[in-house]
N, CA, C and O atoms as a CHARMM CRD file, in Angstrom:
* protein
*
  384
    1    1 MET  N     46.90800   2.56800 -12.11300 PROA 1      0.00000
    2    1 MET  CA    46.34600   1.27500 -11.73000 PROA 1      0.00000
    3    1 MET  C     47.18400   0.69500 -10.60000 PROA 1      0.00000
    4    1 MET  O     48.40500   0.85500 -10.58400 PROA 1      0.00000
    5    2 ILE  N     46.53700   0.02500  -9.66000 PROA 2      0.00000
    6    2 ILE  CA    47.12000  -0.61000  -8.54200 PROA 2      0.00000
    7    2 ILE  C     47.09400  -2.14200  -8.73000 PROA 2      0.00000
    8    2 ILE  O     46.06400  -2.71600  -9.08400 PROA 2      0.00000
    9    3 TYR  N     48.22000  -2.77200  -8.49000 PROA 3      0.00000
   10    3 TYR  CA    48.33200  -4.24100  -8.58600 PROA 3      0.00000
   11    3 TYR  C     48.53900  -4.80100  -7.21900 PROA 3      0.00000
   12    3 TYR  O     49.31200  -4.25700  -6.43100 PROA 3      0.00000
   13    4 GLN  N     47.85300  -5.89600  -6.91500 PROA 4      0.00000
   14    4 GLN  CA    48.09500  -6.59500  -5.63300 PROA 4      0.00000
   15    4 GLN  C     48.42700  -8.03400  -5.96700 PROA 4      0.00000
   16    4 GLN  O     47.74200  -8.69200  -6.75000 PROA 4      0.00000
   17    5 GLY  N     49.51200  -8.50800  -5.34300 PROA 5      0.00000
   18    5 GLY  CA    49.90100  -9.90500  -5.50800 PROA 5      0.00000
   19    5 GLY  C     49.78900 -10.60300  -4.15400 PROA 5      0.00000
   20    5 GLY  O     50.23500 -10.07900  -3.13400 PROA 5      0.00000
   21    6 THR  N     49.20400 -11.76100  -4.16100 PROA 6      0.00000
   22    6 THR  CA    49.07900 -12.60100  -2.95700 PROA 6      0.00000
   23    6 THR  C     49.68200 -14.00000  -3.25400 PROA 6      0.00000
   24    6 THR  O     49.37900 -14.61700  -4.27500 PROA 6      0.00000
   25    7 LEU  N     50.49600 -14.44800  -2.38000 PROA 7      0.00000
   26    7 LEU  CA    51.19200 -15.68800  -2.58700 PROA 7      0.00000
   27    7 LEU  C     50.95000 -16.59800  -1.39500 PROA 7      0.00000
   28    7 LEU  O     51.04600 -16.17600  -0.24300 PROA 7      0.00000
   29    8 ARG  N     50.63800 -17.84200  -1.68800 PROA 8      0.00000
   30    8 ARG  CA    50.46400 -18.84300  -0.65200 PROA 8      0.00000
   31    8 ARG  C     51.59100 -19.82800  -0.79800 PROA 8      0.00000
   32    8 ARG  O     51.70300 -20.45700  -1.85000 PROA 8      0.00000
   33    9 LEU  N     52.43600 -19.99900   0.20200 PROA 9      0.00000
   34    9 LEU  CA    53.61500 -20.88100   0.14200 PROA 9      0.00000
   35    9 LEU  C     53.53200 -21.95800   1.15800 PROA 9      0.00000
   36    9 LEU  O     53.32000 -21.67500   2.33700 PROA 9      0.00000
   37   10 THR  N     53.69000 -23.19700   0.75100 PROA 10     0.00000
   38   10 THR  CA    53.72100 -24.32500   1.68800 PROA 10     0.00000
   39   10 THR  C     55.10500 -24.91700   1.72400 PROA 10     0.00000
   40   10 THR  O     55.64800 -25.30800   0.69100 PROA 10     0.00000
   41   11 PHE  N     55.65800 -24.98400   2.86400 PROA 11     0.00000
   42   11 PHE  CA    57.00100 -25.49600   3.08800 PROA 11     0.00000
   43   11 PHE  C     56.95800 -26.75500   3.95000 PROA 11     0.00000
   44   11 PHE  O     56.10100 -26.87800   4.82500 PROA 11     0.00000
   45   12 ARG  N     57.85800 -27.67300   3.71200 PROA 12     0.00000
   46   12 ARG  CA    58.09200 -28.81500   4.61600 PROA 12     0.00000
   47   12 ARG  C     59.41400 -28.61000   5.32400 PROA 12     0.00000
   48   12 ARG  O     60.40100 -28.20600   4.71000 PROA 12     0.00000
   49   13 VAL  N     59.43000 -28.88200   6.58000 PROA 13     0.00000
   50   13 VAL  CA    60.62700 -28.81000   7.37800 PROA 13     0.00000
   51   13 VAL  C     60.79300 -30.11500   8.11600 PROA 13     0.00000
   52   13 VAL  O     60.42900 -30.25100   9.28400 PROA 13     0.00000
   53   14 ALA  N     61.34900 -31.06500   7.40700 PROA 14     0.00000
   54   14 ALA  CA    61.39800 -32.46500   7.90100 PROA 14     0.00000
   55   14 ALA  C     62.25300 -32.66600   9.14800 PROA 14     0.00000
   56   14 ALA  O     62.06600 -33.63300   9.88800 PROA 14     0.00000
   57   15 TYR  N     63.20600 -31.73400   9.38100 PROA 15     0.00000
   58   15 TYR  CA    64.09600 -31.90500  10.46600 PROA 15     0.00000
   59   15 TYR  C     63.50100 -31.36800  11.84200 PROA 15     0.00000
   60   15 TYR  O     64.07300 -31.59100  12.90900 PROA 15     0.00000
   61   16 VAL  N     62.37000 -30.67900  11.75300 PROA 16     0.00000
   62   16 VAL  CA    61.72100 -30.12700  12.93000 PROA 16     0.00000
   63   16 VAL  C     60.93900 -31.16800  13.65800 PROA 16     0.00000
   64   16 VAL  O     60.17000 -31.90700  13.04400 PROA 16     0.00000
   65   17 HSD  N     61.11700 -31.25400  14.99000 PROA 17     0.00000
   66   17 HSD  CA    60.46300 -32.32000  15.77600 PROA 17     0.00000
   67   17 HSD  C     59.48900 -31.83700  16.80200 PROA 17     0.00000
   68   17 HSD  O     58.89800 -32.63700  17.52700 PROA 17     0.00000
   69   18 SER  N     59.30200 -30.48900  16.88200 PROA 18     0.00000
   70   18 SER  CA    58.35200 -29.94400  17.87100 PROA 18     0.00000
   71   18 SER  C     57.76500 -28.66700  17.38900 PROA 18     0.00000
   72   18 SER  O     58.32600 -28.01400  16.50900 PROA 18     0.00000
   73   19 LEU  N     56.64100 -28.29000  17.94600 PROA 19     0.00000
   74   19 LEU  CA    56.02500 -26.99500  17.61800 PROA 19     0.00000
   75   19 LEU  C     56.90200 -25.83300  18.08800 PROA 19     0.00000
   76   19 LEU  O     56.92100 -24.76500  17.47700 PROA 19     0.00000
   77   20 LYS  N     57.60800 -26.05600  19.15800 PROA 20     0.00000
   78   20 LYS  CA    58.48500 -24.98300  19.65600 PROA 20     0.00000
   79   20 LYS  C     59.60900 -24.67700  18.67000 PROA 20     0.00000
   80   20 LYS  O     59.96300 -23.51800  18.45300 PROA 20     0.00000
   81   21 GLU  N     60.15800 -25.72300  18.08400 PROA 21     0.00000
   82   21 GLU  CA    61.20700 -25.48200  17.03700 PROA 21     0.00000
   83   21 GLU  C     60.62000 -24.81300  15.84700 PROA 21     0.00000
   84   21 GLU  O     61.22200 -23.88700  15.30300 PROA 21     0.00000
   85   22 LYS  N     59.42700 -25.25800  15.40400 PROA 22     0.00000
   86   22 LYS  CA    58.79200 -24.66200  14.24700 PROA 22     0.00000
   87   22 LYS  C     58.48300 -23.22000  14.49400 PROA 22     0.00000
   88   22 LYS  O     58.73800 -22.37900  13.63200 PROA 22     0.00000
   89   23 ARG  N     57.94700 -22.90800  15.62900 PROA 23     0.00000
   90   23 ARG  CA    57.58800 -21.47900  15.93500 PROA 23     0.00000
   91   23 ARG  C     58.78200 -20.58600  15.86700 PROA 23     0.00000
   92   23 ARG  O     58.68200 -19.45400  15.39400 PROA 23     0.00000
   93   24 ALA  N     59.93400 -21.07100  16.33500 PROA 24     0.00000
   94   24 ALA  CA    61.18100 -20.28000  16.28000 PROA 24     0.00000
   95   24 ALA  C     61.57500 -20.01200  14.84700 PROA 24     0.00000
   96   24 ALA  O     62.01900 -18.90500  14.54100 PROA 24     0.00000
   97   25 ILE  N     61.42900 -20.99800  13.93300 PROA 25     0.00000
   98   25 ILE  CA    61.76800 -20.84600  12.55400 PROA 25     0.00000
   99   25 ILE  C     60.77000 -19.90400  11.86700 PROA 25     0.00000
  100   25 ILE  O     61.18700 -19.05700  11.07700 PROA 25     0.00000
  101   26 VAL  N     59.48900 -20.02600  12.14100 PROA 26     0.00000
  102   26 VAL  CA    58.47800 -19.18100  11.59400 PROA 26     0.00000
  103   26 VAL  C     58.71000 -17.72500  11.98800 PROA 26     0.00000
  104   26 VAL  O     58.61700 -16.82000  11.15900 PROA 26     0.00000
  105   27 LYS  N     59.00700 -17.52200  13.24600 PROA 27     0.00000
  106   27 LYS  CA    59.30400 -16.13800  13.73300 PROA 27     0.00000
  107   27 LYS  C     60.49400 -15.54400  13.01600 PROA 27     0.00000
  108   27 LYS  O     60.45400 -14.38800  12.59300 PROA 27     0.00000
  109   28 SER  N     61.56000 -16.32700  12.87400 PROA 28     0.00000
  110   28 SER  CA    62.73300 -15.82100  12.19200 PROA 28     0.00000
  111   28 SER  C     62.45300 -15.53000  10.75500 PROA 28     0.00000
  112   28 SER  O     62.85800 -14.47600  10.26500 PROA 28     0.00000
  113   29 ILE  N     61.77700 -16.41200  10.04300 PROA 29     0.00000
  114   29 ILE  CA    61.44200 -16.16300   8.63600 PROA 29     0.00000
  115   29 ILE  C     60.61500 -14.84500   8.51800 PROA 29     0.00000
  116   29 ILE  O     60.92700 -13.99000   7.68900 PROA 29     0.00000
  117   30 LYS  N     59.59400 -14.70200   9.33000 PROA 30     0.00000
  118   30 LYS  CA    58.72700 -13.52800   9.23100 PROA 30     0.00000
  119   30 LYS  C     59.53000 -12.22700   9.51500 PROA 30     0.00000
  120   30 LYS  O     59.35900 -11.22900   8.81500 PROA 30     0.00000
  121   31 GLN  N     60.38500 -12.25100  10.52200 PROA 31     0.00000
  122   31 GLN  CA    61.16300 -11.05400  10.87300 PROA 31     0.00000
  123   31 GLN  C     62.10000 -10.66300   9.78000 PROA 31     0.00000
  124   31 GLN  O     62.17500  -9.49100   9.41100 PROA 31     0.00000
  125   32 LYS  N     62.84400 -11.65400   9.23400 PROA 32     0.00000
  126   32 LYS  CA    63.84700 -11.36200   8.23000 PROA 32     0.00000
  127   32 LYS  C     63.20100 -10.94200   6.91000 PROA 32     0.00000
  128   32 LYS  O     63.71700 -10.03600   6.25600 PROA 32     0.00000
  129   33 VAL  N     62.11900 -11.54600   6.49900 PROA 33     0.00000
  130   33 VAL  CA    61.40300 -11.16800   5.29700 PROA 33     0.00000
  131   33 VAL  C     60.91000  -9.74400   5.45600 PROA 33     0.00000
  132   33 VAL  O     61.08700  -8.94700   4.53500 PROA 33     0.00000
  133   34 ARG  N     60.28700  -9.37300   6.59800 PROA 34     0.00000
  134   34 ARG  CA    59.75800  -8.01500   6.78300 PROA 34     0.00000
  135   34 ARG  C     60.85600  -7.00100   6.73700 PROA 34     0.00000
  136   34 ARG  O     60.62900  -5.88600   6.26800 PROA 34     0.00000
  137   35 ASN  N     62.04000  -7.32900   7.20100 PROA 35     0.00000
  138   35 ASN  CA    63.17500  -6.37400   7.21000 PROA 35     0.00000
  139   35 ASN  C     63.74300  -6.11500   5.83700 PROA 35     0.00000
  140   35 ASN  O     64.36100  -5.07300   5.62000 PROA 35     0.00000
  141   36 VAL  N     63.55700  -7.01600   4.91300 PROA 36     0.00000
  142   36 VAL  CA    64.15800  -6.91700   3.58400 PROA 36     0.00000
  143   36 VAL  C     63.15500  -6.55500   2.50700 PROA 36     0.00000
  144   36 VAL  O     63.51900  -5.83500   1.57800 PROA 36     0.00000
  145   37 PHE  N     61.90800  -7.01400   2.57700 PROA 37     0.00000
  146   37 PHE  CA    60.97100  -6.80300   1.52000 PROA 37     0.00000
  147   37 PHE  C     59.70700  -6.05500   1.97700 PROA 37     0.00000
  148   37 PHE  O     59.30200  -6.16700   3.13400 PROA 37     0.00000
  149   38 PRO  N     59.07700  -5.27900   1.04600 PROA 38     0.00000
  150   38 PRO  CA    57.83000  -4.60800   1.41300 PROA 38     0.00000
  151   38 PRO  C     56.61400  -5.49800   1.22700 PROA 38     0.00000
  152   38 PRO  O     55.76800  -5.28000   0.36000 PROA 38     0.00000
  153   39 VAL  N     56.56900  -6.50300   2.07500 PROA 39     0.00000
  154   39 VAL  CA    55.46800  -7.47800   2.01500 PROA 39     0.00000
  155   39 VAL  C     54.86600  -7.67900   3.39500 PROA 39     0.00000
  156   39 VAL  O     55.50600  -7.41700   4.41400 PROA 39     0.00000
  157   40 VAL  N     53.63200  -8.14500   3.41100 PROA 40     0.00000
  158   40 VAL  CA    53.02900  -8.60200   4.65200 PROA 40     0.00000
  159   40 VAL  C     53.14000 -10.11400   4.60300 PROA 40     0.00000
  160   40 VAL  O     52.80400 -10.71900   3.58500 PROA 40     0.00000
  161   41 ILE  N     53.59300 -10.72400   5.65200 PROA 41     0.00000
  162   41 ILE  CA    53.73500 -12.19600   5.73700 PROA 41     0.00000
  163   41 ILE  C     53.16500 -12.72100   7.01800 PROA 41     0.00000
  164   41 ILE  O     53.50000 -12.23800   8.10000 PROA 41     0.00000
  165   42 VAL  N     52.30600 -13.70700   6.90900 PROA 42     0.00000
  166   42 VAL  CA    51.69100 -14.35200   8.08600 PROA 42     0.00000
  167   42 VAL  C     51.62500 -15.91100   7.87200 PROA 42     0.00000
  168   42 VAL  O     51.53400 -16.40800   6.75000 PROA 42     0.00000
  169   43 GLU  N     51.67500 -16.60100   8.96900 PROA 43     0.00000
  170   43 GLU  CA    51.46600 -18.01600   8.91900 PROA 43     0.00000
  171   43 GLU  C     49.93700 -18.24600   8.91300 PROA 43     0.00000
  172   43 GLU  O     49.23600 -17.75500   9.79800 PROA 43     0.00000
  173   44 VAL  N     49.43400 -18.97900   7.93200 PROA 44     0.00000
  174   44 VAL  CA    48.00900 -19.02600   7.74700 PROA 44     0.00000
  175   44 VAL  C     47.38500 -20.43600   7.96600 PROA 44     0.00000
  176   44 VAL  O     46.19200 -20.52800   8.25500 PROA 44     0.00000
  177   45 GLU  N     48.12500 -21.46100   7.84200 PROA 45     0.00000
  178   45 GLU  CA    47.57200 -22.82900   7.98400 PROA 45     0.00000
  179   45 GLU  C     48.60500 -23.73300   8.62600 PROA 45     0.00000
  180   45 GLU  O     49.75500 -23.35700   8.84800 PROA 45     0.00000
  181   46 GLU  N     48.13600 -24.96700   8.92000 PROA 46     0.00000
  182   46 GLU  CA    49.00600 -26.00400   9.47400 PROA 46     0.00000
  183   46 GLU  C     49.74700 -25.50000  10.77000 PROA 46     0.00000
  184   46 GLU  O     50.92000 -25.79300  11.00100 PROA 46     0.00000
  185   47 LEU  N     49.01200 -24.75900  11.55300 PROA 47     0.00000
  186   47 LEU  CA    49.63300 -24.14400  12.76000 PROA 47     0.00000
  187   47 LEU  C     50.02200 -25.19400  13.79300 PROA 47     0.00000
  188   47 LEU  O     50.92300 -24.96500  14.60000 PROA 47     0.00000
  189   48 ASP  N     49.34500 -26.35100  13.77500 PROA 48     0.00000
  190   48 ASP  CA    49.61700 -27.34800  14.81600 PROA 48     0.00000
  191   48 ASP  C     50.39900 -28.53400  14.26100 PROA 48     0.00000
  192   48 ASP  O     50.52400 -29.55100  14.94300 PROA 48     0.00000
  193   49 ARG  N     50.91900 -28.43200  13.06200 PROA 49     0.00000
  194   49 ARG  CA    51.72400 -29.51400  12.46500 PROA 49     0.00000
  195   49 ARG  C     53.17300 -29.02600  12.48200 PROA 49     0.00000
  196   49 ARG  O     53.48000 -27.99400  11.88500 PROA 49     0.00000
  197   50 HSD  N     54.04200 -29.73300  13.13800 PROA 50     0.00000
  198   50 HSD  CA    55.42500 -29.29500  13.36900 PROA 50     0.00000
  199   50 HSD  C     56.26100 -29.32300  12.16200 PROA 50     0.00000
  200   50 HSD  O     57.26900 -28.61800  12.12300 PROA 50     0.00000
  201   51 ASN  N     55.91900 -30.10500  11.13100 PROA 51     0.00000
  202   51 ASN  CA    56.83800 -30.22700  10.01100 PROA 51     0.00000
  203   51 ASN  C     56.34200 -29.54900   8.71100 PROA 51     0.00000
  204   51 ASN  O     56.89200 -29.77200   7.63200 PROA 51     0.00000
  205   52 TYR  N     55.30700 -28.73200   8.84200 PROA 52     0.00000
  206   52 TYR  CA    54.80000 -27.97100   7.70800 PROA 52     0.00000
  207   52 TYR  C     54.57700 -26.49600   8.08200 PROA 52     0.00000
  208   52 TYR  O     54.15500 -26.20800   9.20200 PROA 52     0.00000
  209   53 MET  N     54.84500 -25.59100   7.19300 PROA 53     0.00000
  210   53 MET  CA    54.54400 -24.16900   7.38000 PROA 53     0.00000
  211   53 MET  C     53.83300 -23.65000   6.18000 PROA 53     0.00000
  212   53 MET  O     54.24300 -23.94700   5.05800 PROA 53     0.00000
  213   54 VAL  N     52.81300 -22.90900   6.34800 PROA 54     0.00000
  214   54 VAL  CA    52.06900 -22.30200   5.19300 PROA 54     0.00000
  215   54 VAL  C     51.99600 -20.81900   5.51100 PROA 54     0.00000
  216   54 VAL  O     51.45600 -20.39000   6.53000 PROA 54     0.00000
  217   55 PHE  N     52.59000 -20.02800   4.55000 PROA 55     0.00000
  218   55 PHE  CA    52.57800 -18.59300   4.70600 PROA 55     0.00000
  219   55 PHE  C     51.69100 -17.94200   3.66800 PROA 55     0.00000
  220   55 PHE  O     51.55500 -18.44200   2.55100 PROA 55     0.00000
  221   56 GLY  N     51.09900 -16.84700   4.03000 PROA 56     0.00000
  222   56 GLY  CA    50.45100 -15.96700   3.04800 PROA 56     0.00000
  223   56 GLY  C     51.24300 -14.66500   3.01300 PROA 56     0.00000
  224   56 GLY  O     51.57400 -14.08600   4.04700 PROA 56     0.00000
  225   57 LEU  N     51.53900 -14.21900   1.77700 PROA 57     0.00000
  226   57 LEU  CA    52.31600 -13.02200   1.57900 PROA 57     0.00000
  227   57 LEU  C     51.50400 -12.13100   0.63600 PROA 57     0.00000
  228   57 LEU  O     50.81800 -12.62700  -0.25800 PROA 57     0.00000
  229   58 THR  N     51.58500 -10.83400   0.83900 PROA 58     0.00000
  230   58 THR  CA    50.94300  -9.92300  -0.10900 PROA 58     0.00000
  231   58 THR  C     51.74300  -8.66000  -0.21600 PROA 58     0.00000
  232   58 THR  O     52.42100  -8.26500   0.73300 PROA 58     0.00000
  233   59 THR  N     51.67200  -7.99500  -1.40600 PROA 59     0.00000
  234   59 THR  CA    52.30900  -6.73700  -1.63300 PROA 59     0.00000
  235   59 THR  C     51.44400  -6.03800  -2.69800 PROA 59     0.00000
  236   59 THR  O     50.69200  -6.66300  -3.44600 PROA 59     0.00000
  237   60 ILE  N     51.59800  -4.70500  -2.71700 PROA 60     0.00000
  238   60 ILE  CA    50.91200  -3.88700  -3.73300 PROA 60     0.00000
  239   60 ILE  C     51.89600  -2.92600  -4.38100 PROA 60     0.00000
  240   60 ILE  O     52.89400  -2.52900  -3.78000 PROA 60     0.00000
  241   61 SER  N     51.58900  -2.56100  -5.63200 PROA 61     0.00000
  242   61 SER  CA    52.43600  -1.59700  -6.35500 PROA 61     0.00000
  243   61 SER  C     51.63100  -1.05300  -7.53700 PROA 61     0.00000
  244   61 SER  O     50.55700  -1.55000  -7.87700 PROA 61     0.00000
  245   62 SER  N     52.18800  -0.03500  -8.13100 PROA 62     0.00000
  246   62 SER  CA    51.53200   0.50800  -9.34400 PROA 62     0.00000
  247   62 SER  C     51.98900  -0.27700 -10.59200 PROA 62     0.00000
  248   62 SER  O     51.49000  -0.03500 -11.69100 PROA 62     0.00000
  249   63 GLY  N     52.92800  -1.20500 -10.42000 PROA 63     0.00000
  250   63 GLY  CA    53.38200  -1.97900 -11.53800 PROA 63     0.00000
  251   63 GLY  C     53.24600  -3.46800 -11.30000 PROA 63     0.00000
  252   63 GLY  O     53.58800  -3.97400 -10.23100 PROA 63     0.00000
  253   64 LYS  N     52.74800  -4.15700 -12.29800 PROA 64     0.00000
  254   64 LYS  CA    52.57900  -5.61400 -12.17200 PROA 64     0.00000
  255   64 LYS  C     53.92600  -6.33000 -12.01200 PROA 64     0.00000
  256   64 LYS  O     54.06300  -7.25100 -11.20700 PROA 64     0.00000
  257   65 ASP  N     54.89300  -5.89400 -12.77800 PROA 65     0.00000
  258   65 ASP  CA    56.22700  -6.47500 -12.73900 PROA 65     0.00000
  259   65 ASP  C     56.87800  -6.31300 -11.37700 PROA 65     0.00000
  260   65 ASP  O     57.57400  -7.21200 -10.90500 PROA 65     0.00000
  261   66 VAL  N     56.65400  -5.17000 -10.74700 PROA 66     0.00000
  262   66 VAL  CA    57.15800  -4.89700  -9.38200 PROA 66     0.00000
  263   66 VAL  C     56.59100  -5.88100  -8.37900 PROA 66     0.00000
  264   66 VAL  O     57.31900  -6.40500  -7.53500 PROA 66     0.00000
  265   67 VAL  N     55.32500  -6.12800  -8.46500 PROA 67     0.00000
  266   67 VAL  CA    54.61600  -7.11300  -7.58200 PROA 67     0.00000
  267   67 VAL  C     55.20400  -8.47400  -7.80600 PROA 67     0.00000
  268   67 VAL  O     55.60000  -9.14900  -6.85600 PROA 67     0.00000
  269   68 ASP  N     55.26900  -8.90400  -9.09600 PROA 68     0.00000
  270   68 ASP  CA    55.78300 -10.25400  -9.37800 PROA 68     0.00000
  271   68 ASP  C     57.26900 -10.41500  -8.90900 PROA 68     0.00000
  272   68 ASP  O     57.62300 -11.42300  -8.29700 PROA 68     0.00000
  273   69 ASN  N     58.08300  -9.44600  -9.19600 PROA 69     0.00000
  274   69 ASN  CA    59.48100  -9.48700  -8.82200 PROA 69     0.00000
  275   69 ASN  C     59.68100  -9.49900  -7.30400 PROA 69     0.00000
  276   69 ASN  O     60.52700 -10.23400  -6.79300 PROA 69     0.00000
  277   70 THR  N     58.89500  -8.67700  -6.57700 PROA 70     0.00000
  278   70 THR  CA    58.99700  -8.64100  -5.11200 PROA 70     0.00000
  279   70 THR  C     58.66200 -10.02900  -4.53200 PROA 70     0.00000
  280   70 THR  O     59.39200 -10.55200  -3.68900 PROA 70     0.00000
  281   71 LEU  N     57.59100 -10.59000  -4.98200 PROA 71     0.00000
  282   71 LEU  CA    57.16900 -11.87200  -4.47100 PROA 71     0.00000
  283   71 LEU  C     58.16500 -12.97200  -4.78400 PROA 71     0.00000
  284   71 LEU  O     58.48400 -13.80800  -3.93900 PROA 71     0.00000
  285   72 GLN  N     58.65100 -12.95300  -6.02400 PROA 72     0.00000
  286   72 GLN  CA    59.62700 -14.03200  -6.42500 PROA 72     0.00000
  287   72 GLN  C     60.95800 -13.82900  -5.66200 PROA 72     0.00000
  288   72 GLN  O     61.56600 -14.81500  -5.24700 PROA 72     0.00000
  289   73 LYS  N     61.39300 -12.66500  -5.48100 PROA 73     0.00000
  290   73 LYS  CA    62.60200 -12.44000  -4.70100 PROA 73     0.00000
  291   73 LYS  C     62.43800 -12.81600  -3.23400 PROA 73     0.00000
  292   73 LYS  O     63.38600 -13.26400  -2.59000 PROA 73     0.00000
  293   74 THR  N     61.24400 -12.63500  -2.71800 PROA 74     0.00000
  294   74 THR  CA    60.91300 -13.09300  -1.35900 PROA 74     0.00000
  295   74 THR  C     61.02700 -14.58400  -1.21600 PROA 74     0.00000
  296   74 THR  O     61.62900 -15.08100  -0.26400 PROA 74     0.00000
  297   75 VAL  N     60.42400 -15.34000  -2.20500 PROA 75     0.00000
  298   75 VAL  CA    60.52000 -16.79600  -2.20700 PROA 75     0.00000
  299   75 VAL  C     62.00900 -17.19800  -2.28000 PROA 75     0.00000
  300   75 VAL  O     62.47100 -18.02400  -1.49400 PROA 75     0.00000
  301   76 ASP  N     62.72200 -16.62700  -3.19600 PROA 76     0.00000
  302   76 ASP  CA    64.14700 -16.97700  -3.36200 PROA 76     0.00000
  303   76 ASP  C     64.93000 -16.69600  -2.07000 PROA 76     0.00000
  304   76 ASP  O     65.79400 -17.48700  -1.69100 PROA 76     0.00000
  305   77 PHE  N     64.64300 -15.59800  -1.40400 PROA 77     0.00000
  306   77 PHE  CA    65.31000 -15.24400  -0.13500 PROA 77     0.00000
  307   77 PHE  C     65.04500 -16.34600   0.92700 PROA 77     0.00000
  308   77 PHE  O     65.97100 -16.82100   1.58500 PROA 77     0.00000
  309   78 ILE  N     63.81900 -16.71900   1.06800 PROA 78     0.00000
  310   78 ILE  CA    63.43200 -17.77600   2.03900 PROA 78     0.00000
  311   78 ILE  C     64.21600 -19.08800   1.73300 PROA 78     0.00000
  312   78 ILE  O     64.78400 -19.73100   2.61500 PROA 78     0.00000
  313   79 LEU  N     64.20400 -19.42500   0.46100 PROA 79     0.00000
  314   79 LEU  CA    64.85000 -20.70000   0.09800 PROA 79     0.00000
  315   79 LEU  C     66.35400 -20.64300   0.28900 PROA 79     0.00000
  316   79 LEU  O     66.97300 -21.64000   0.66000 PROA 79     0.00000
  317   80 ASP  N     66.96400 -19.44600   0.03000 PROA 80     0.00000
  318   80 ASP  CA    68.39900 -19.29400   0.19100 PROA 80     0.00000
  319   80 ASP  C     68.86400 -19.19000   1.62800 PROA 80     0.00000
  320   80 ASP  O     70.00400 -19.54300   1.92800 PROA 80     0.00000
  321   81 HSD  N     68.01600 -18.71700   2.52100 PROA 81     0.00000
  322   81 HSD  CA    68.42600 -18.45500   3.91200 PROA 81     0.00000
  323   81 HSD  C     67.91000 -19.42500   4.95300 PROA 81     0.00000
  324   81 HSD  O     68.34100 -19.40700   6.10600 PROA 81     0.00000
  325   82 PHE  N     66.99200 -20.26300   4.54100 PROA 82     0.00000
  326   82 PHE  CA    66.40100 -21.22800   5.54200 PROA 82     0.00000
  327   82 PHE  C     66.41000 -22.61700   4.97700 PROA 82     0.00000
  328   82 PHE  O     66.30700 -22.81500   3.76600 PROA 82     0.00000
  329   83 ASP  N     66.53300 -23.57800   5.86000 PROA 83     0.00000
  330   83 ASP  CA    66.54100 -24.99300   5.42500 PROA 83     0.00000
  331   83 ASP  C     65.06700 -25.48600   5.34600 PROA 83     0.00000
  332   83 ASP  O     64.59600 -26.21300   6.22100 PROA 83     0.00000
  333   84 VAL  N     64.37900 -25.07600   4.29900 PROA 84     0.00000
  334   84 VAL  CA    62.96000 -25.47400   4.06800 PROA 84     0.00000
  335   84 VAL  C     62.85000 -26.02100   2.64100 PROA 84     0.00000
  336   84 VAL  O     63.65600 -25.70500   1.76500 PROA 84     0.00000
  337   85 GLU  N     61.85700 -26.82400   2.45000 PROA 85     0.00000
  338   85 GLU  CA    61.53300 -27.39300   1.11900 PROA 85     0.00000
  339   85 GLU  C     60.20700 -26.78800   0.63800 PROA 85     0.00000
  340   85 GLU  O     59.18900 -26.93600   1.31400 PROA 85     0.00000
  341   86 LEU  N     60.20100 -26.13600  -0.47300 PROA 86     0.00000
  342   86 LEU  CA    58.99800 -25.52700  -1.01000 PROA 86     0.00000
  343   86 LEU  C     58.24600 -26.67100  -1.70600 PROA 86     0.00000
  344   86 LEU  O     58.78100 -27.31500  -2.61000 PROA 86     0.00000
  345   87 ILE  N     57.00700 -26.91400  -1.27600 PROA 87     0.00000
  346   87 ILE  CA    56.17800 -27.98600  -1.86300 PROA 87     0.00000
  347   87 ILE  C     54.96000 -27.46800  -2.63200 PROA 87     0.00000
  348   87 ILE  O     54.35300 -28.18600  -3.42800 PROA 87     0.00000
  349   88 GLN  N     54.62000 -26.20200  -2.37200 PROA 88     0.00000
  350   88 GLN  CA    53.46800 -25.67000  -3.13200 PROA 88     0.00000
  351   88 GLN  C     53.57400 -24.13600  -3.13900 PROA 88     0.00000
  352   88 GLN  O     53.92800 -23.52100  -2.13300 PROA 88     0.00000
  353   89 GLU  N     53.26400 -23.54500  -4.28000 PROA 89     0.00000
  354   89 GLU  CA    53.27900 -22.10900  -4.43300 PROA 89     0.00000
  355   89 GLU  C     52.05400 -21.71900  -5.27700 PROA 89     0.00000
  356   89 GLU  O     51.87800 -22.20700  -6.39300 PROA 89     0.00000
  357   90 GLU  N     51.22400 -20.84200  -4.73200 PROA 90     0.00000
  358   90 GLU  CA    50.01600 -20.34900  -5.44200 PROA 90     0.00000
  359   90 GLU  C     50.07800 -18.84800  -5.50400 PROA 90     0.00000
  360   90 GLU  O     50.20700 -18.19500  -4.46800 PROA 90     0.00000
  361   91 LEU  N     49.98900 -18.26700  -6.71400 PROA 91     0.00000
  362   91 LEU  CA    50.02500 -16.84300  -6.90300 PROA 91     0.00000
  363   91 LEU  C     48.67200 -16.35300  -7.34100 PROA 91     0.00000
  364   91 LEU  O     48.08100 -16.91300  -8.26400 PROA 91     0.00000
  365   92 TYR  N     48.16100 -15.30500  -6.69200 PROA 92     0.00000
  366   92 TYR  CA    46.93000 -14.58600  -7.07300 PROA 92     0.00000
  367   92 TYR  C     47.28200 -13.18700  -7.32400 PROA 92     0.00000
  368   92 TYR  O     48.02600 -12.58400  -6.55100 PROA 92     0.00000
  369   93 ARG  N     46.74700 -12.60600  -8.43900 PROA 93     0.00000
  370   93 ARG  CA    47.03800 -11.23100  -8.73000 PROA 93     0.00000
  371   93 ARG  C     45.74400 -10.55300  -9.12100 PROA 93     0.00000
  372   93 ARG  O     44.90400 -11.11700  -9.82200 PROA 93     0.00000
  373   94 GLU  N     45.60400  -9.30200  -8.64000 PROA 94     0.00000
  374   94 GLU  CA    44.37900  -8.48200  -8.96200 PROA 94     0.00000
  375   94 GLU  C     44.89500  -7.09900  -9.30300 PROA 94     0.00000
  376   94 GLU  O     45.99300  -6.71100  -8.90600 PROA 94     0.00000
  377   95 HSD  N     44.08200  -6.36200 -10.04900 PROA 95     0.00000
  378   95 HSD  CA    44.37300  -4.96700 -10.31000 PROA 95     0.00000
  379   95 HSD  C     43.09400  -4.17800 -10.10600 PROA 95     0.00000
  380   95 HSD  O     41.98100  -4.66900 -10.29400 PROA 95     0.00000
  381   96 PHE  N     43.30800  -2.93000  -9.71100 PROA 96     0.00000
  382   96 PHE  CA    42.21300  -2.03400  -9.35600 PROA 96     0.00000
  383   96 PHE  C     42.31100  -0.77300 -10.16500 PROA 96     0.00000
  384   96 PHE  O     41.47800   0.12100 -10.01800 PROA 96     0.00000
């Protein structure tokens, strides 16, 4: 069986005052996450609001626990390495 986990994360970055600053942070988060975890990460919403970031992440595996652990470790990594405030987290899981 194949499991797919998709996570929608909304962050607030109150200290950011321009889209240029935000884009630099978004780029850094995406690069570092991709280097460490087997996930796809994209910015999906709030593209023109400088103090919010919304990411979509997804990963697949043959084990449900692997999917859940990978996504949770990714969230923990972002929170540990970046000055962001997590304000919403939505997890969707499917199996095939």
